[in-house]
Structures are given as C-alpha cells and as structure tokens.
VOGU-3710 file (C-alpha; in Angstrom, 3 decimals, decimal comma):
1> mkqqskwref> 1,273/-19,503/-18,226  3,722/-17,116/-16,570  3,968/-13,763/-18,188  7,457/-12,523/-19,249  8,761/-9,335/-17,684  8,121/-6,218/-19,834  11,713/-5,077/-18,902  13,222/-8,268/-20,535  13,384/-6,515/-23,966  15,598/-3,811/-22,548
11> adnprywved> 17,995/-6,136/-20,601  20,376/-6,949/-23,382  22,345/-3,786/-23,536  26,220/-3,438/-22,973  25,772/0,050/-21,352  23,320/-0,885/-18,590  21,418/-3,667/-16,909  17,970/-3,578/-15,375  16,489/-5,337/-12,323  12,820/-6,153/-12,680
21> lgrpavflip> 11,127/-5,118/-9,394  7,728/-6,357/-10,334  4,565/-4,438/-10,108  3,912/-1,599/-7,769  1,481/-1,683/-4,801  0,231/1,754/-3,661  -1,827/2,459/-0,567  -3,022/5,544/1,287  -3,050/6,305/5,067  -4,707/9,296/6,526
31> irklnkkigg> -1,893/11,727/7,455  -3,582/12,714/10,688  -3,272/9,091/12,038  0,416/8,538/11,084  1,686/9,786/14,543  -0,827/7,655/16,471  1,001/5,258/18,731  0,373/1,549/18,693  2,309/-0,488/21,290  4,769/2,474/21,792
41> ktvksivydf> 5,470/2,979/18,088  3,944/5,413/15,629  1,826/4,069/12,730  4,384/5,764/10,436  7,221/3,743/11,917  5,236/0,489/12,052  4,359/0,793/8,367  7,907/1,762/7,308  9,550/-0,981/9,339  7,212/-3,607/7,877
51> liqrfnacti> 7,783/-2,436/4,282  11,560/-2,426/4,649  11,621/-5,847/6,504  9,173/-7,520/4,110  9,868/-5,805/0,708  13,341/-4,424/1,244  12,383/-0,923/0,004  9,586/1,565/-0,144  8,781/5,004/-1,561  6,959/7,570/0,573
61> pkstvtgfwk> 6,682/10,940/-1,150  6,611/13,982/1,079  3,639/15,351/-0,844  0,105/14,298/0,163  -3,037/13,402/-1,758  -6,661/14,061/-0,881  -8,964/11,082/-1,291  -12,741/11,539/-1,775  -15,377/8,829/-1,463  -19,062/8,391/-0,956
71> dssgeihkdv> -20,229/5,980/1,657  -23,257/3,677/1,434  -25,575/6,398/2,781  -24,465/8,769/0,119  -22,419/11,023/2,310  -19,120/12,355/0,761  -15,920/12,086/2,824  -12,431/13,309/2,225  -9,091/12,790/3,861  -5,539/14,010/3,328
81> crvyevsflg> -3,333/10,945/2,968  0,270/9,882/2,655  1,022/7,681/-0,347  3,198/4,519/0,202  4,585/2,501/-2,579  6,292/-0,819/-2,688  7,182/-3,209/-5,607  7,448/-6,934/-5,739  7,439/-9,902/-8,080  4,694/-12,424/-7,909
91> kqripfller> 1,332/-12,407/-6,250  2,416/-14,434/-3,193  3,539/-11,359/-1,285  0,110/-9,558/-1,607  -1,486/-11,271/1,291  1,325/-10,112/3,742  0,644/-6,566/2,658  -3,038/-6,844/2,859  -2,980/-8,530/6,275  -0,728/-5,734/7,681
101> laevasaihe> -2,902/-2,971/6,239  -6,009/-4,543/7,640  -4,294/-4,572/11,094  -3,312/-0,912/10,825  -6,788/0,019/9,625  -8,185/-1,575/12,690  -5,690/0,058/15,044  -6,375/3,513/13,709  -10,080/3,096/13,485  -10,285/3,264/9,785
111> kgiyvkagqy> -13,036/1,181/8,064  -10,560/0,266/5,367  -7,487/1,249/3,454  -7,353/1,934/-0,411  -4,789/-0,318/-2,087  -3,713/-0,463/-5,742  -1,519/-3,424/-6,855  -0,462/-3,450/-10,503  -3,632/-2,550/-12,528  -6,039/-3,639/-9,806
121> tcvvyprdkk> -7,572/-1,611/-6,883  -9,377/-2,522/-3,736  -10,201/-1,441/-0,233  -8,857/-3,817/2,361  -11,045/-3,996/5,496  -10,330/-5,643/8,780  -12,579/-8,681/9,153  -14,571/-7,034/11,986  -15,195/-3,914/9,946  -16,481/-5,322/6,741
131> pr> -19,237/-3,054/5,317  -22,650/-4,467/4,789
//
C-alpha cells in the first residue's frame, strides 16, 4: 500500500501551497578529491551536473563534515567531506544515484561512499571494491 505524503495535511490552506519533494538522499564525498579530473571534468562538476540533470535540484552546503569510521582491521580513519543532498519521490530513482556514486567512488579510488536515503543508510561500493 502506497503511503500518503506527510505534507498532505498541510496542503489545504488558502495562504500557501506545498510541493512534496519526497525523501532526501544525502551522501558524502571527500573534499580533497572534488577537484580530481575525470575525462576533463572535475568530480565536483560531474556530481553537480548529474544531480541537476537527473533530480532537477541539489543542495551543497559550503560547510564540511568530518566522517570517522573503523575498517575491518580495526584502524580508525577520518576524512573531511562535502555533503550533497537531493530529494525525490519514490524508490525508482535510488538505483540511478547509487550507480553514479559507485562510478565516482571507483574513479576517485574510494572503497565506498556513505549514503543516507530517507531513514536508511548504506555505503555504496563499486562492484570491484566490495569488502570481504
């Protein structure tokens, strides 16, 4: 059963209207790799162009976040990252985002990219970099 939009209850108002943009998807890319060139374009422009073409909008705060994680050997890593956010209705657009992020991860030599879509989180890995 399809779930009704949470915004629906606010839509019937004579002073405004709302457009449901769906759930957000947020992902992180290490800031030190954003200016790396792939086929003559920077990672930053490749990601931006993809988000605008596929999702019509994106949010890219100027601030950064620092991500920390422990690998399978117990070593702790950290990276300063740029946050990207897009919103979309339905699950059918998620694979397009995950495929492109896996391509970017491979091109910038990252094992994976952290992704949060709605209330769910994952790390998307290129097929050839899947951890064991």
